[in-house]
KEKEZA-466081 format. One record per residue: residue number from 1; residue in one letter; x, y, z of N, C-alpha, C in turn. Coordinates in pm, 1 decimal. Example, Ala and Ser with C-alpha at 12.3 -4.5 7.8 and 13.67 -1.06 7.14 Angstrom:
+-----+--------+----------+----------+----------+----------+----------+----------+----------+----------+----------+
| num | residu |      npx |      npy |      npz |     capx |     capy |     capz |      cpx |      cpy |      cpz |
+-----+--------+----------+----------+----------+----------+----------+----------+----------+----------+----------+
|   1 |      A |   1319.0 |   -569.0 |    780.0 |   1230.0 |   -450.0 |    780.0 |   1320.0 |   -330.0 |    780.0 |
|   2 |      S |   1285.0 |   -225.0 |    708.0 |   1367.0 |   -106.0 |    714.0 |   1290.0 |      3.0 |    787.0 |
+-----+--------+----------+----------+----------+----------+----------+----------+----------+----------+----------+
//
This chain:
+-----+--------+----------+----------+----------+----------+----------+----------+----------+----------+----------+
| num | residu |      npx |      npy |      npz |     capx |     capy |     capz |      cpx |      cpy |      cpz |
+-----+--------+----------+----------+----------+----------+----------+----------+----------+----------+----------+
|   1 |      M |  19279.5 |   7289.6 |  22478.5 |  19327.1 |   7153.0 |  22361.2 |  19222.5 |   7208.4 |  22215.5 |
|   2 |      L |  19368.2 |   7063.1 |  22158.3 |  19315.3 |   7065.5 |  22064.8 |  19179.5 |   6993.1 |  22016.2 |
|   3 |      N |  19064.8 |   6956.6 |  21933.0 |  18927.1 |   6972.9 |  21929.6 |  18871.8 |   6949.7 |  22027.4 |
|   4 |      D |  18839.7 |   7018.8 |  22155.6 |  18735.9 |   7097.4 |  22199.3 |  18606.2 |   7115.4 |  22178.4 |
|   5 |      F |  18620.8 |   7163.9 |  22033.3 |  18500.7 |   7198.0 |  21940.6 |  18540.0 |   7118.1 |  21819.5 |
|   6 |      I |  18420.5 |   7038.8 |  21826.6 |  18396.8 |   6973.9 |  21757.7 |  18297.5 |   7044.4 |  21607.3 |
|   7 |      L |  18340.4 |   7017.5 |  21503.1 |  18186.6 |   7084.6 |  21415.4 |  18144.3 |   7017.2 |  21285.7 |
|   8 |      E |  18001.7 |   6974.0 |  21274.6 |  17979.4 |   6873.2 |  21221.6 |  17898.2 |   6940.0 |  21160.8 |
|   9 |      I |  17865.8 |   6979.2 |  20956.4 |  17710.8 |   6973.6 |  20919.1 |  17623.6 |   6934.2 |  20838.1 |
|  10 |      V |  17546.2 |   6956.7 |  20942.1 |  17413.0 |   6760.4 |  20849.6 |  17292.5 |   6873.2 |  20803.6 |
|  11 |      D |  17279.1 |   6874.6 |  20672.3 |  17132.3 |   6900.6 |  20628.8 |  17153.6 |   7076.5 |  20653.5 |
|  12 |      G |  17239.0 |   7094.1 |  20661.7 |  17251.7 |   7272.7 |  20674.9 |  17205.5 |   7266.7 |  20838.9 |
|  13 |      I |  17236.5 |   7222.6 |  20899.4 |  17207.1 |   7228.3 |  21034.5 |  17360.6 |   7241.5 |  21102.9 |
|  14 |      A |  17400.3 |   7352.5 |  21179.2 |  17514.1 |   7319.9 |  21252.9 |  17529.7 |   7258.2 |  21348.3 |
|  15 |      I |  17651.4 |   7148.6 |  21384.7 |  17613.9 |   7063.0 |  21511.1 |  17787.1 |   7085.9 |  21571.5 |
|  16 |      E |  17766.7 |   7126.6 |  21702.7 |  17887.1 |   7168.9 |  21707.5 |  17884.1 |   7090.9 |  21865.0 |
|  17 |      K |  18022.4 |   6999.0 |  21844.9 |  17964.9 |   6960.1 |  21980.9 |  18093.4 |   7022.7 |  22064.1 |
|  18 |      L |  18058.9 |   7060.6 |  22193.8 |  18220.2 |   7040.3 |  22315.0 |  18253.9 |   6920.7 |  22415.3 |
|  19 |      N |  18391.1 |   6888.8 |  22336.8 |  18411.8 |   6764.9 |  22361.6 |  18503.8 |   6766.7 |  22480.3 |
|  20 |      M |  18454.4 |   6811.5 |  22635.0 |  18534.6 |   6863.7 |  22707.5 |  18369.8 |   6759.4 |  22823.2 |
|  21 |      T |  18466.4 |   6778.8 |  22932.9 |  18355.2 |   6723.2 |  23040.0 |  18343.3 |   6840.5 |  23146.1 |
|  22 |      R |  18421.3 |   6886.4 |  23153.3 |  18396.8 |   7071.1 |  23232.8 |  18438.5 |   7199.2 |  23122.9 |
|  23 |      V |  18255.0 |   7276.8 |  23132.3 |  18359.3 |   7399.9 |  23064.5 |  18355.6 |   7514.6 |  23124.2 |
|  24 |      T |  18407.0 |   7641.6 |  23116.2 |  18411.0 |   7712.2 |  23225.5 |  18453.2 |   7791.7 |  23153.4 |
|  25 |      I |  18485.6 |   7896.9 |  23213.4 |  18511.1 |   8051.4 |  23164.0 |  18673.2 |   8082.8 |  23079.4 |
|  26 |      K |  18752.7 |   7946.1 |  23127.5 |  18806.3 |   7925.0 |  23021.6 |  18777.4 |   7921.6 |  22840.7 |
|  27 |      E |  18656.1 |   7811.8 |  22846.0 |  18652.0 |   7769.6 |  22748.4 |  18584.2 |   7907.9 |  22682.3 |
|  28 |      T |  18510.4 |   8043.0 |  22736.4 |  18431.0 |   8090.7 |  22723.5 |  18433.8 |   8170.1 |  22573.0 |
|  29 |      Q |  18536.2 |   8192.9 |  22540.8 |  18555.2 |   8331.8 |  22502.6 |  18601.3 |   8213.7 |  22298.2 |
|  30 |      E |  18621.1 |   8087.4 |  22312.4 |  18637.2 |   8045.4 |  22202.4 |  18529.8 |   8013.6 |  22182.8 |
|  31 |      F |  18403.2 |   7925.8 |  22263.4 |  18290.0 |   7928.7 |  22237.6 |  18203.2 |   7965.4 |  22160.6 |
|  32 |      K |  18189.1 |   8128.5 |  22211.6 |  18139.7 |   8192.6 |  22209.7 |  18199.5 |   8239.3 |  22038.4 |
|  33 |      E |  18344.1 |   8249.8 |  22031.9 |  18411.7 |   8297.1 |  21857.6 |  18315.5 |   8170.3 |  21777.3 |
|  34 |      T |  18373.4 |   8079.3 |  21778.7 |  18284.2 |   7971.4 |  21731.6 |  18183.9 |   7977.5 |  21674.7 |
|  35 |      I |  18078.1 |   8015.1 |  21797.4 |  17903.7 |   8019.5 |  21754.8 |  17891.3 |   8193.0 |  21665.4 |
|  36 |      N |  17970.4 |   8203.3 |  21702.0 |  17954.5 |   8364.5 |  21595.1 |  17990.3 |   8339.4 |  21436.0 |
|  37 |      S |  18090.5 |   8277.8 |  21521.0 |  18170.3 |   8235.3 |  21313.7 |  18055.1 |   8202.0 |  21227.2 |
|  38 |      L |  17956.1 |   8005.2 |  21287.4 |  17865.8 |   8034.4 |  21218.8 |  17770.1 |   8100.7 |  21173.1 |
|  39 |      I |  17769.3 |   8170.7 |  21312.2 |  17600.9 |   8267.9 |  21256.2 |  17653.4 |   8348.4 |  21103.0 |
|  40 |      I |  17761.9 |   8428.8 |  21170.7 |  17833.4 |   8498.2 |  21094.3 |  17829.6 |   8471.8 |  20914.3 |
|  41 |      N |  17840.6 |   8310.8 |  20899.2 |  17857.4 |   8210.3 |  20788.3 |  17707.0 |   8165.2 |  20738.4 |
|  42 |      G |  17599.0 |   8223.7 |  20734.0 |  17486.9 |   8227.5 |  20787.2 |  17410.9 |   8088.0 |  20803.4 |
|  43 |      H |  17451.5 |   8018.6 |  20936.7 |  17426.7 |   7938.9 |  20963.4 |  17303.3 |   7962.2 |  21069.7 |
|  44 |      N |  17187.9 |   7949.5 |  21005.7 |  17126.1 |   7983.8 |  21216.8 |  17030.6 |   7910.8 |  21235.0 |
|  45 |      K |  16974.1 |   7732.2 |  21211.2 |  16978.7 |   7649.3 |  21276.7 |  17111.7 |   7560.3 |  21334.0 |
|  46 |      I |  17123.6 |   7620.9 |  21452.4 |  17222.0 |   7552.9 |  21541.9 |  17205.8 |   7400.9 |  21642.5 |
|  47 |      I |  17285.3 |   7286.7 |  21663.7 |  17259.1 |   7197.7 |  21772.0 |  17408.8 |   7246.6 |  21859.1 |
|  48 |      I |  17364.7 |   7296.3 |  21997.4 |  17517.9 |   7215.2 |  22027.5 |  17496.9 |   7141.9 |  22142.8 |
|  49 |      D |  17584.0 |   7021.1 |  22130.1 |  17593.8 |   6949.9 |  22187.1 |  17676.2 |   6924.0 |  22319.5 |
|  50 |      F |  17625.5 |   6944.0 |  22415.3 |  17683.5 |   6876.3 |  22597.4 |  17711.1 |   6755.6 |  22640.7 |
|  51 |      S |  17699.6 |   6659.6 |  22507.2 |  17675.5 |   6530.0 |  22591.6 |  17771.2 |   6487.2 |  22653.2 |
|  52 |      E |  17905.8 |   6531.1 |  22658.2 |  17988.7 |   6465.2 |  22732.9 |  18011.5 |   6530.1 |  22823.1 |
|  53 |      C |  17977.9 |   6674.5 |  22825.1 |  17948.4 |   6769.2 |  22975.1 |  17909.5 |   6684.6 |  23127.3 |
|  54 |      N |  18008.7 |   6716.9 |  23225.9 |  17905.1 |   6710.6 |  23303.6 |  17919.9 |   6836.9 |  23395.5 |
|  55 |      Y |  17964.5 |   6961.7 |  23344.1 |  17930.5 |   7080.7 |  23383.5 |  17932.0 |   7200.4 |  23359.9 |
|  56 |      V |  17839.3 |   7264.7 |  23352.7 |  17864.2 |   7371.7 |  23312.8 |  17895.8 |   7514.6 |  23389.1 |
|  57 |      D |  17936.3 |   7650.0 |  23373.2 |  17956.3 |   7743.5 |  23465.6 |  17920.2 |   7890.9 |  23405.2 |
|  58 |      S |  17844.6 |   7962.2 |  23526.9 |  17727.4 |   8102.9 |  23465.9 |  17815.6 |   8097.6 |  23335.3 |
|  59 |      S |  17921.7 |   8114.9 |  23264.4 |  17946.0 |   8244.0 |  23163.9 |  17869.5 |   8127.5 |  23037.7 |
|  60 |      I |  17942.5 |   8003.3 |  23045.5 |  17903.0 |   7957.0 |  22918.7 |  17707.5 |   7995.3 |  22962.9 |
|  61 |      I |  17673.0 |   7984.2 |  23041.8 |  17498.9 |   8006.0 |  22988.3 |  17480.9 |   8176.4 |  22989.6 |
|  62 |      G |  17574.6 |   8250.4 |  23021.4 |  17522.4 |   8370.5 |  22975.1 |  17538.7 |   8409.9 |  22830.4 |
|  63 |      V |  17644.3 |   8345.4 |  22834.6 |  17688.0 |   8352.3 |  22556.0 |  17530.6 |   8310.1 |  22531.8 |
|  64 |      M |  17566.0 |   8162.8 |  22639.5 |  17422.0 |   8066.0 |  22555.7 |  17318.0 |   8201.2 |  22566.9 |
|  65 |      V |  17253.3 |   8249.2 |  22635.6 |  17194.2 |   8307.4 |  22599.5 |  17116.0 |   8382.6 |  22508.9 |
|  66 |      T |  17228.7 |   8507.7 |  22504.3 |  17258.8 |   8592.7 |  22451.4 |  17247.5 |   8548.2 |  22248.2 |
|  67 |      L |  17303.3 |   8424.9 |  22222.0 |  17267.0 |   8354.4 |  22122.1 |  17155.0 |   8309.0 |  22151.4 |
|  68 |      V |  17085.6 |   8234.0 |  22192.1 |  16989.5 |   8200.2 |  22173.7 |  16845.7 |   8326.5 |  22173.8 |
|  69 |      K |  16906.1 |   8467.9 |  22171.7 |  16837.3 |   8584.2 |  22173.4 |  16826.0 |   8584.6 |  21999.1 |
|  70 |      E |  16933.7 |   8604.8 |  21974.0 |  17004.2 |   8671.5 |  21843.9 |  16955.5 |   8607.1 |  21744.7 |
|  71 |      L |  16969.8 |   8455.2 |  21785.3 |  16987.3 |   8334.3 |  21651.7 |  16792.6 |   8372.7 |  21628.0 |
|  72 |      R |  16650.4 |   8327.8 |  21722.6 |  16544.7 |   8363.5 |  21727.2 |  16495.4 |   8464.6 |  21705.3 |
|  73 |      N |  16613.2 |   8578.8 |  21693.4 |  16577.8 |   8707.0 |  21643.4 |  16540.4 |   8728.6 |  21456.5 |
|  74 |      S |  16596.8 |   8627.6 |  21435.4 |  16725.1 |   8634.2 |  21269.3 |  16647.4 |   8549.9 |  21243.1 |
|  75 |      G |  16494.9 |   8433.8 |  21273.3 |  16410.1 |   8382.5 |  21234.1 |  16561.7 |   8241.4 |  21296.9 |
|  76 |      G |  16635.1 |   8164.3 |  21315.0 |  16719.4 |   8101.0 |  21369.7 |  16685.9 |   8048.6 |  21481.0 |
|  77 |      D |  16704.9 |   7970.1 |  21509.2 |  16729.8 |   7861.6 |  21623.7 |  16857.5 |   7756.4 |  21689.6 |
|  78 |      I |  16844.0 |   7759.9 |  21821.1 |  16969.0 |   7721.4 |  21838.8 |  16903.1 |   7562.9 |  21944.3 |
|  79 |      K |  16999.6 |   7387.9 |  21972.8 |  16868.0 |   7310.8 |  22054.7 |  16989.1 |   7267.7 |  22152.8 |
|  80 |      L |  16987.3 |   7205.5 |  22213.7 |  17104.2 |   7151.9 |  22305.9 |  17104.5 |   7021.6 |  22302.0 |
|  81 |      I |  17199.6 |   6934.5 |  22305.1 |  17169.9 |   6763.3 |  22334.8 |  17247.0 |   6806.7 |  22475.7 |
|  82 |      M |  17160.4 |   6787.9 |  22584.8 |  17201.9 |   6718.7 |  22706.3 |  17276.5 |   6602.9 |  22739.4 |
|  83 |      P |  17391.9 |   6631.8 |  22822.7 |  17394.5 |   6442.2 |  22917.3 |  17297.3 |   6379.3 |  22946.4 |
|  84 |      Q |  17300.6 |   6260.7 |  22977.1 |  17220.7 |   6143.3 |  23051.5 |  17192.8 |   6141.7 |  23205.3 |
|  85 |      K |  17380.8 |   6237.5 |  23254.0 |  17420.8 |   6234.4 |  23357.0 |  17473.3 |   6315.7 |  23424.5 |
|  86 |      G |  17472.4 |   6353.0 |  23484.8 |  17564.4 |   6479.1 |  23529.9 |  17521.7 |   6612.6 |  23561.9 |
|  87 |      N |  17565.3 |   6765.0 |  23566.8 |  17507.8 |   6897.4 |  23688.6 |  17450.2 |   6973.4 |  23603.7 |
|  88 |      I |  17382.5 |   6931.8 |  23446.4 |  17381.6 |   7064.3 |  23313.4 |  17211.8 |   7054.8 |  23370.4 |
|  89 |      L |  17195.5 |   7161.7 |  23385.0 |  17006.6 |   7140.0 |  23356.4 |  16997.2 |   7206.5 |  23232.7 |
|  90 |      N |  16893.4 |   7199.6 |  23136.9 |  16797.9 |   7191.7 |  23072.2 |  16721.7 |   7376.4 |  23041.9 |
|  91 |      I |  16809.0 |   7409.0 |  23044.6 |  16728.3 |   7624.2 |  23097.4 |  16682.1 |   7683.1 |  22970.4 |
|  92 |      F |  16620.2 |   7614.5 |  22861.9 |  16616.4 |   7678.4 |  22743.0 |  16514.7 |   7627.5 |  22659.3 |
|  93 |      A |  16482.3 |   7504.9 |  22755.6 |  16331.2 |   7419.6 |  22648.8 |  16228.9 |   7481.0 |  22666.9 |
+-----+--------+----------+----------+----------+----------+----------+----------+----------+----------+----------+
//
């Protein structure tokens, strides 16, 4: 869907908003490519905004684990914005 991923750069920090209520395996490849593109282009501080999401499946969690390791190994970091309500657990805290 158009505008499922909305990118904003603020003070050199990439903020990627997932503009959907459910994030499943269908979105995994696009999500991975989007974040990898940020990393390739030199963004090592990334915020992933899950505030619109009610559900995230394990395929996205797997991608997030890989991204966290990659960014931290290169001196970067990733932070998450979580929804106030829903089924997502903050496992990266």
